[in-house]
C-alpha positions as CSV (number, residue, x, y, z in Angstrom):
1,M,-38.9,-22.0,-4.4
2,T,-38.5,-18.4,-5.6
3,E,-36.2,-16.1,-3.8
4,G,-37.8,-12.9,-2.4
5,K,-36.6,-9.5,-3.4
6,H,-34.9,-8.7,-0.1
7,E,-33.1,-12.1,-0.1
8,A,-31.9,-11.6,-3.7
9,E,-30.6,-8.1,-2.8
10,A,-28.8,-9.4,0.2
11,R,-27.2,-12.2,-1.8
12,L,-26.0,-9.7,-4.4
13,A,-24.8,-7.1,-1.7
14,R,-22.7,-9.9,-0.1
15,W,-20.4,-9.7,-3.1
16,A,-20.4,-5.9,-3.6
17,G,-16.9,-5.5,-2.2
18,G,-15.4,-8.1,-4.5
19,P,-12.7,-7.0,-6.9
20,F,-14.4,-8.1,-10.1
21,A,-17.3,-10.1,-11.6
22,Y,-17.5,-12.3,-14.7
23,L,-20.0,-11.1,-17.3
24,T,-21.2,-13.5,-20.0
25,T,-23.0,-12.1,-22.9
26,I,-24.2,-13.8,-26.1
27,G,-22.1,-12.9,-29.2
28,R,-24.2,-10.8,-31.6
29,R,-22.7,-12.5,-34.6
30,T,-21.7,-16.0,-33.4
31,G,-24.5,-16.7,-30.9
32,R,-21.8,-18.1,-28.5
33,P,-21.2,-17.1,-24.9
34,H,-18.6,-14.4,-24.4
35,R,-17.2,-14.2,-20.9
36,I,-15.1,-11.3,-19.5
37,E,-13.7,-10.2,-16.2
38,I,-15.1,-6.8,-15.3
39,W,-15.3,-4.1,-12.6
40,F,-18.7,-3.6,-11.1
41,G,-20.8,-1.8,-8.5
42,V,-23.9,-3.0,-6.6
43,E,-26.8,-1.0,-5.2
44,D,-30.4,-1.8,-4.5
45,G,-30.2,-5.2,-6.1
46,R,-28.8,-3.9,-9.3
47,L,-25.3,-4.4,-10.8
48,Y,-23.7,-1.5,-12.6
49,L,-20.9,-1.6,-15.2
50,L,-19.0,1.1,-17.2
51,A,-17.9,0.5,-20.8
52,G,-14.9,2.7,-21.6
53,G,-15.2,1.8,-25.2
54,R,-18.9,3.0,-25.1
55,E,-21.0,1.7,-28.0
56,R,-17.9,0.2,-29.7
57,A,-17.4,-2.3,-26.8
58,D,-18.3,-5.8,-27.8
59,R,-20.1,-6.4,-24.5
60,V,-22.3,-3.3,-25.2
61,R,-23.1,-4.4,-28.8
62,N,-23.9,-7.9,-27.5
63,V,-26.2,-6.6,-24.8
64,Q,-28.0,-4.4,-27.4
65,A,-28.6,-7.6,-29.5
66,T,-29.4,-9.9,-26.5
67,P,-30.0,-8.3,-23.1
68,R,-30.0,-11.6,-21.2
69,V,-26.6,-12.0,-19.4
70,T,-25.1,-14.0,-16.6
71,I,-23.0,-12.5,-13.8
72,E,-20.6,-14.6,-11.7
73,L,-19.8,-13.2,-8.3
74,G,-17.7,-15.4,-6.1
75,D,-19.3,-18.9,-6.2
76,E,-22.7,-17.6,-7.4
77,T,-24.1,-17.1,-10.9
78,R,-27.0,-14.9,-11.5
79,I,-29.1,-14.4,-14.6
80,G,-30.1,-10.9,-15.5
81,A,-31.2,-8.4,-18.1
82,A,-28.7,-5.7,-19.1
83,R,-29.6,-2.3,-20.6
84,I,-27.7,0.8,-21.5
85,V,-28.3,3.6,-19.0
86,Q,-29.7,6.9,-20.3
87,T,-27.5,10.0,-19.8
88,G,-28.4,12.3,-17.0
89,T,-30.6,9.8,-15.1
90,D,-30.3,8.6,-11.5
91,D,-28.9,5.3,-12.8
92,D,-26.3,7.2,-14.9
93,R,-25.0,9.1,-11.8
94,R,-25.2,6.1,-9.6
95,A,-23.2,3.9,-12.0
96,R,-20.4,6.5,-12.4
97,A,-20.2,7.2,-8.6
98,L,-20.3,3.6,-7.5
99,L,-17.5,2.4,-9.9
100,V,-15.2,5.4,-9.6
101,D,-15.5,5.5,-5.8
102,K,-14.9,1.7,-5.6
103,Y,-11.8,1.5,-7.8
104,R,-10.3,5.0,-7.5
105,Q,-6.7,5.5,-6.5
106,G,-6.2,9.2,-6.5
107,D,-7.8,10.9,-9.5
108,D,-6.8,8.2,-11.9
109,L,-10.4,7.2,-12.9
110,D,-12.1,10.6,-13.2
111,E,-12.0,10.8,-17.0
112,W,-13.0,7.1,-17.3
113,G,-15.9,7.8,-15.0
114,R,-17.1,10.8,-17.0
115,A,-16.6,9.3,-20.5
116,S,-17.7,5.7,-20.1
117,L,-21.1,4.3,-21.0
118,P,-23.0,3.0,-18.0
119,V,-24.8,-0.4,-18.2
120,V,-27.2,-1.7,-15.5
121,I,-28.2,-5.3,-14.9
122,E,-31.4,-6.1,-13.2
123,F,-32.0,-9.6,-11.9
124,S,-35.1,-11.7,-12.4
125,D,-36.6,-14.2,-10.0
126,E,-34.8,-17.0,-11.8
127,P,-32.9,-19.2,-9.3
128,I,-29.2,-18.8,-8.9
129,E,-27.5,-21.4,-11.0
130,G,-25.6,-24.0,-9.0
131,Q,-27.4,-23.2,-5.8
């Protein structure tokens, strides 16, 4: 049975306050899974990331080669499609605000928030693995 949009958003939102997620991309050279722990933000059924290394970051290069990713939040794993966010768009502003507001301690993340490359992950109707 396919999960409805509102149920999928509610499931994702349930994990929004978590300290980190695990992102798995497919290595652009090796073709093997590459799993990292990463900060994230959630809004409207989308998951946002910031890459401080911008286009040089392995995860960004991997996503450019193969957009299909998995995200682990708590005990759930979701399959999604990642894309680089265009500068100056609503998604760009949303990604920066979500992550800086979530992880800020003083003004320590202001430069990171301005300089990082935003990535958004949108989720398909594919079932949650292990559920």
